[in-house]
C-alpha positions in Angstrom: -127.2 -86.2 -192.9 -126.6 -88.8 -190.2 -130.2 -89.7 -189.4 -130.4 -93.5 -189.1 -126.6 -93.9 -189.0 -125.6 -96.4 -186.3 -122.1 -96.2 -184.7 -120.7 -98.6 -182.1 -117.9 -97.8 -179.7 -115.8 -100.8 -178.6 -114.1 -99.7 -175.4 -113.9 -100.6 -171.7 -113.5 -98.8 -168.4 -111.9 -100.9 -165.7 -110.2 -100.1 -162.4 -106.9 -101.5 -163.7 -107.1 -99.6 -167.0 -108.8 -96.4 -166.0 -111.6 -94.5 -167.7 -109.7 -92.4 -170.3 -110.7 -94.5 -173.3 -114.4 -94.2 -172.3 -114.2 -90.4 -171.7 -112.8 -89.6 -175.1 -115.3 -92.0 -176.8 -118.1 -90.3 -174.9 -117.0 -87.0 -176.3 -117.2 -88.3 -179.9 -120.5 -90.0 -179.1 -121.9 -86.7 -178.0 -121.0 -85.1 -181.3 -122.5 -88.0 -183.4 -125.7 -88.0 -181.3 -126.0 -84.2 -181.8 -126.0 -84.9 -185.6 -128.8 -87.5 -185.3 -126.7 -90.7 -185.2 -127.6 -93.7 -183.1 -124.8 -94.7 -180.8 -124.2 -97.9 -178.7 -121.2 -98.8 -176.5 -119.9 -102.3 -176.7 -117.7 -103.4 -173.9 -117.4 -103.5 -170.1 -117.6 -100.8 -167.5 -116.5 -102.3 -164.2 -115.6 -101.0 -160.7 -116.6 -97.4 -161.2 -120.1 -96.0 -160.7 -118.8 -92.7 -162.0 -117.8 -94.3 -165.3 -121.1 -96.1 -165.6 -122.9 -92.8 -165.1 -121.2 -91.3 -168.1 -123.2 -93.6 -170.3 -126.4 -93.8 -168.3 -126.8 -90.0 -167.9 -126.4 -89.5 -171.7 -128.8 -92.3 -172.6 -126.0 -94.3 -174.3 -126.7 -98.0 -174.2 -124.0 -100.5 -173.2 -123.9 -104.0 -174.7 -121.5 -106.7 -173.5 -118.7 -107.3 -176.0 -117.6 -110.5 -177.7 -113.8 -110.8 -177.4 -113.4 -113.0 -180.5 -113.1 -110.8 -183.6 -115.4 -112.8 -185.7 -118.1 -113.0 -183.0 -117.7 -109.3 -182.4 -118.3 -108.6 -186.1 -121.3 -110.8 -185.9 -122.6 -108.8 -183.0 -122.0 -105.6 -184.8 -124.1 -106.8 -187.7 -126.9 -107.9 -185.3 -126.8 -104.4 -183.9 -127.1 -103.1 -187.4 -124.0 -100.9 -187.0 -122.6 -98.9 -190.0 -119.3 -98.1 -188.3 -117.3 -99.1 -185.2 -114.8 -97.0 -183.2 -112.1 -99.1 -181.5 -110.4 -97.6 -178.4 -108.7 -100.3 -176.4 -105.1 -101.6 -175.8 -106.4 -105.1 -175.1 -108.3 -106.1 -178.3 -107.1 -109.1 -180.4 -105.1 -107.9 -183.4 -107.7 -109.1 -185.9 -110.6 -107.1 -184.5 -110.4 -104.3 -186.9 -109.9 -106.6 -189.9 -112.9 -108.8 -189.0 -115.1 -105.7 -188.7 -114.0 -104.4 -192.0 -114.5 -107.8 -193.7 -118.1 -107.7 -192.4 -118.6 -104.4 -194.3 -118.3 -101.9 -191.4 -116.2 -98.8 -191.4 -113.6 -98.8 -188.6 -112.0 -95.8 -186.8 -109.2 -96.8 -184.4 -108.2 -94.4 -181.6 -104.6 -95.0 -180.8 -101.8 -93.5 -178.7 -98.8 -93.9 -181.1 -98.7 -97.7 -181.8 -101.8 -99.0 -183.5 -101.1 -102.4 -181.8 -101.8 -104.3 -185.0 -105.3 -103.1 -185.6 -106.5 -102.6 -189.2 -108.7 -99.6 -189.7 -110.0 -97.3 -192.4 -109.0 -94.3 -190.3 -106.8 -93.8 -187.3 -106.9 -91.1 -184.7 -104.0 -90.1 -182.5 -104.9 -86.9 -180.6 -101.6 -86.7 -178.7 -99.7 -83.4 -178.9 -97.0 -83.7 -181.6 -98.4 -86.9 -183.0 -98.4 -85.3 -186.5 -94.6 -85.2 -186.4 -94.2 -88.9 -185.6 -94.0 -91.5 -188.3 -97.1 -93.7 -189.0 -97.3 -96.3 -191.7 -100.5 -98.1 -190.8 -102.9 -96.0 -192.9 -104.7 -92.7 -193.0 -104.4 -90.9 -189.8 -105.8 -87.8 -188.0 -103.0 -86.7 -185.8 -102.3 -84.0 -183.2 -104.1 -81.5 -181.0 -106.5 -80.4 -183.8 -108.4 -83.7 -183.2 -108.6 -83.8 -179.4 -112.0 -85.1 -178.3 -113.6 -83.0 -175.6 -116.9 -83.6 -173.8 -119.7 -81.0 -173.7 -119.1 -80.4 -170.0 -115.5 -79.2 -170.8 -116.4 -77.2 -173.9 -118.9 -75.2 -171.8 -116.3 -74.3 -169.2 -114.2 -71.2 -168.9 -111.3 -70.7 -166.6 -112.2 -68.7 -163.5 -110.5 -65.3 -162.9 -107.4 -65.5 -160.8 -107.5 -64.2 -157.2 -104.3 -62.2 -156.9 -102.2 -63.2 -153.9 -104.7 -65.6 -152.4 -103.6 -69.0 -151.2 -103.5 -71.2 -154.3 -106.2 -73.7 -155.0 -104.8 -77.1 -156.0 -106.7 -80.0 -157.7 -105.1 -83.4 -157.6 -106.7 -86.3 -159.5 -105.7 -89.4 -161.5 -108.5 -90.2 -163.9 -111.9 -91.6 -162.9 -110.5 -94.6 -161.1 -107.0 -93.8 -159.9 -106.0 -97.1 -161.6 -102.4 -96.9 -160.3 -103.5 -96.1 -156.7 -101.1 -93.0 -156.5 -103.4 -90.3 -155.3 -102.4 -90.6 -151.6 -98.7 -90.5 -152.4 -99.0 -87.3 -154.5 -101.2 -85.8 -151.8 -98.4 -86.3 -149.3 -96.0 -84.8 -151.7 -98.1 -81.6 -151.9 -98.2 -81.5 -148.1 -94.4 -82.0 -147.9 -93.9 -78.7 -149.7 -94.8 -76.8 -146.6 -96.4 -74.1 -148.8 -99.9 -73.1 -147.8 -102.6 -74.2 -150.3 -106.3 -75.2 -150.5 -106.5 -78.7 -151.9 -109.2 -80.8 -153.5 -108.3 -84.4 -154.1 -110.4 -86.8 -156.2 -110.1 -90.4 -155.0 -112.4 -93.4 -155.4 -111.3 -94.5 -151.9 -111.5 -92.0 -149.1 -108.4 -91.3 -146.9 -107.2 -88.9 -144.3 -105.4 -86.0 -146.0 -105.2 -83.1 -143.5 -107.1 -80.0 -142.7 -106.1 -78.1 -145.9 -107.3 -80.8 -148.2 -110.8 -82.0 -149.1 -111.0 -85.6 -150.5 -114.0 -86.2 -152.8 -115.1 -89.2 -154.9 -115.0 -89.1 -158.7 -117.4 -86.4 -159.9 -119.0 -84.8 -162.9 -118.0 -81.5 -161.5 -114.3 -82.2 -162.5 -114.3 -79.7 -165.4 -115.5 -76.9 -163.1 -113.0 -77.9 -160.5 -110.2 -77.7 -163.2 -111.4 -74.3 -164.3 -111.3 -73.0 -160.7 -107.8 -74.4 -159.9 -104.6 -72.4 -159.7 -102.6 -75.7 -160.2 -103.6 -79.2 -161.2 -101.5 -82.3 -160.3 -102.3 -85.3 -162.5 -100.9 -87.8 -165.0 -100.3 -87.3 -168.7 -103.5 -89.0 -169.7 -106.6 -87.9 -171.5 -107.5 -85.2 -169.0 -104.4 -83.2 -170.0 -106.2 -82.1 -173.2 -109.1 -80.7 -171.2 -106.6 -78.8 -169.0 -104.8 -77.4 -172.1 -108.2 -76.3 -173.5 -108.9 -74.4 -170.3 -105.4 -73.0 -169.9 -104.9 -74.4 -166.4 -101.3 -74.6 -165.0 -100.5 -78.3 -164.7 -97.8 -80.4 -163.0 -97.5 -83.8 -164.6 -96.4 -87.3 -163.8 -97.1 -90.6 -165.6 -98.6 -93.8 -164.3 -98.5 -96.0 -167.5 -95.9 -96.5 -170.2 -98.2 -95.2 -172.9 -98.3 -91.8 -171.1 -94.6 -91.2 -171.3 -94.6 -89.9 -174.9 -97.2 -87.4 -174.0 -95.4 -86.5 -170.8 -92.1 -85.8 -172.6 -93.8 -83.7 -175.3 -95.8 -81.6 -172.9 -92.9 -81.0 -170.5 -90.4 -80.5 -173.3 -92.6 -77.8 -174.8 -93.0 -76.1 -171.4 -96.8 -76.4 -171.4 -96.7 -78.4 -168.2 -94.3 -78.8 -165.3 -92.6 -82.2 -165.1 -92.6 -84.1 -161.8 -91.1 -87.4 -162.9 -92.9 -90.6 -162.0 -92.2 -90.7 -158.3 -93.3 -88.2 -155.6 -89.8 -87.9 -154.2 -87.7 -84.8 -153.2 -87.3 -83.5 -156.7 -91.1 -83.6 -157.3 -91.7 -81.9 -153.9 -89.3 -79.1 -154.8 -91.0 -78.5 -158.2 -94.4 -78.4 -156.5 -93.1 -76.0 -153.8 -91.9 -73.6 -156.5 -95.2 -73.7 -158.4 -97.2 -73.1 -155.2 -95.0 -70.2 -154.1 -94.6 -68.5 -157.5 -97.8 -67.6 -159.2 -96.0 -66.2 -162.3 -94.1 -69.5 -162.8 -97.2 -71.7 -162.8 -99.2 -69.3 -164.9 -96.6 -69.3 -167.6 -97.3 -73.0 -168.1 -101.0 -72.3 -168.4 -100.3 -69.5 -170.9 -98.2 -71.7 -173.1 -100.8 -74.5 -173.1 -103.8 -72.2 -173.7 -105.0 -72.3 -177.3 -103.3 -75.6 -178.3 -106.7 -77.4 -178.0 -109.5 -75.3 -179.6 -112.3 -77.6 -178.6 -113.4 -78.4 -182.2 -111.5 -81.7 -182.6 -114.5 -83.9 -182.2 -116.3 -82.1 -185.1 -113.3 -82.7 -187.3 -113.1 -86.4 -186.3 -116.9 -86.8 -186.9 -116.6 -85.3 -190.3 -113.8 -87.6 -191.3 -115.7 -90.7 -189.9 -118.8 -89.8 -191.8 -116.8 -89.4 -195.1 -116.1 -93.2 -194.8 -119.8 -94.0 -195.1 
């Protein structure tokens, strides 16, 4: 039973960092709330109305964080928390240790390197993480532990439309923190292959008659499920695409995404575009747009790798700490 249990999520969503940390924490928060736990987010959500809405629409309170580890631990005690989930690359190294010294259980969500954070339990949901060495402590690793939101778990991929013009979705997280959406949109147009495009961008721009530019939206899971091809970065949204079995062409916009990019492309579950929208990437996109069988093969290989039950496994493991 989790009635009365209080869990804090220490994460941020900012334009320069994106919203991926927030999204995966929201997924775990949904699971804990469904079990009767009380959840509070501790951090900052700046520059994205869409990101703020992820908390507001779920009734998840947001409290400003204390950056100093000792002060953060004091705040956690004032909030009467039993456990804290850490998901940030920017926390001082002693944050996890200070929380544990204050008597709280700590789960740290990481992408490979724990960045010096002490925790009772670590989560690395990246594909192939279970094969990579990890010496910091007990870890849940690999695609069995991917955290998916309710809106994704409710979705099913739409039936294909035979020889119709392919539908393409291009997005780079909730904030396009690297500002690359316009360049990848131009790369799609440079293929010369007909397609119907939807581009998600926090800043509007002119993209041509075949492309509709929309702001960040909660309809993203449905748009993924309807797409014949998705162009995106190797961030947290990839696990949603794998769950849905959607053909995906990947790039990377941050160094921490490179491990996931190489794993996904190396296993053939996504097409690799490199990290610049140059001639090689344009050629790969042209082939995927022109050859339905080629792009569907990527979707077939990825389908089933993420079963949608990862957040339940993570919640079970977290609750075992208490």
